[in-house]
C-alpha positions in Angstrom: 0.0 37.1 -32.6 1.6 38.2 -29.4 0.8 35.9 -26.4 1.2 38.9 -24.1 -2.0 40.3 -25.5 -4.0 37.4 -24.2 -2.2 37.1 -20.9 -2.5 40.9 -20.2 0.3 40.9 -17.6 -1.4 38.2 -15.5 -4.9 39.7 -15.7 -5.9 37.8 -18.8 -7.6 34.9 -17.0 -9.9 37.3 -15.2 -10.6 39.4 -18.3 -11.3 36.5 -20.7 -13.3 34.5 -18.1 -15.5 37.6 -17.4 -15.9 38.1 -21.1 -16.9 34.5 -21.6 -19.3 34.5 -18.7 -21.0 37.8 -19.9 -21.3 36.4 -23.4 -22.8 33.1 -22.2 -25.3 34.9 -20.0 -26.4 37.2 -22.9 -26.7 34.3 -25.2 -28.8 32.3 -22.7 -31.1 35.3 -22.2 -31.5 35.8 -25.9 -32.3 32.2 -26.6 -34.8 32.1 -23.7 -36.5 35.3 -24.8 -36.7 34.1 -28.4 -38.3 30.8 -27.2 -40.9 32.6 -25.1 -41.7 35.0 -27.9 -42.3 32.1 -30.4 -44.6 30.4 -27.8 -46.5 33.6 -27.3 -46.9 34.2 -31.0 -48.1 30.6 -31.5 -50.6 31.0 -28.7 -51.8 34.3 -30.2 -52.3 32.7 -33.7 -54.2 29.9 -32.1 -56.5 32.3 -30.3 -57.1 34.4 -33.5 -58.2 31.2 -35.3 -61.0 30.8 -32.8 -62.4 34.3 -33.4 -65.4 35.0 -35.5 -64.8 36.6 -38.9 -66.0 40.0 -37.7 -63.7 40.0 -34.6 -60.8 38.8 -36.8 -61.3 41.6 -39.3 -61.4 44.2 -36.5 -58.3 42.7 -35.1 -56.5 42.8 -38.5 -57.0 46.6 -38.6 -54.6 47.2 -35.6 -51.0 47.9 -36.6 -49.3 45.6 -34.1 -51.5 42.7 -35.1 -50.5 43.1 -38.7 -46.9 42.9 -37.8 -47.4 39.7 -35.8 -49.5 38.1 -38.6 -46.9 39.0 -41.2 -44.0 37.6 -39.1 -46.0 34.4 -38.6 -46.6 34.0 -42.4 -42.9 34.2 -43.1 -42.2 31.2 -40.8 
């Protein structure tokens, strides 16, 4: 591969460092968001276990709750 492609006439250091920084920040935000989501889902499941059967059956009728419960059962 042509080394000039990576050097970009002397601008490569700025381009590739910017790309690396952007990728690193996006990866960090993704991992942090995923960790928070897992914690919130775990807290939600713990709260639903403390509900009465009637409250839980009413809760299961809601669409978003079904999606959360299904995603938890896959893990």
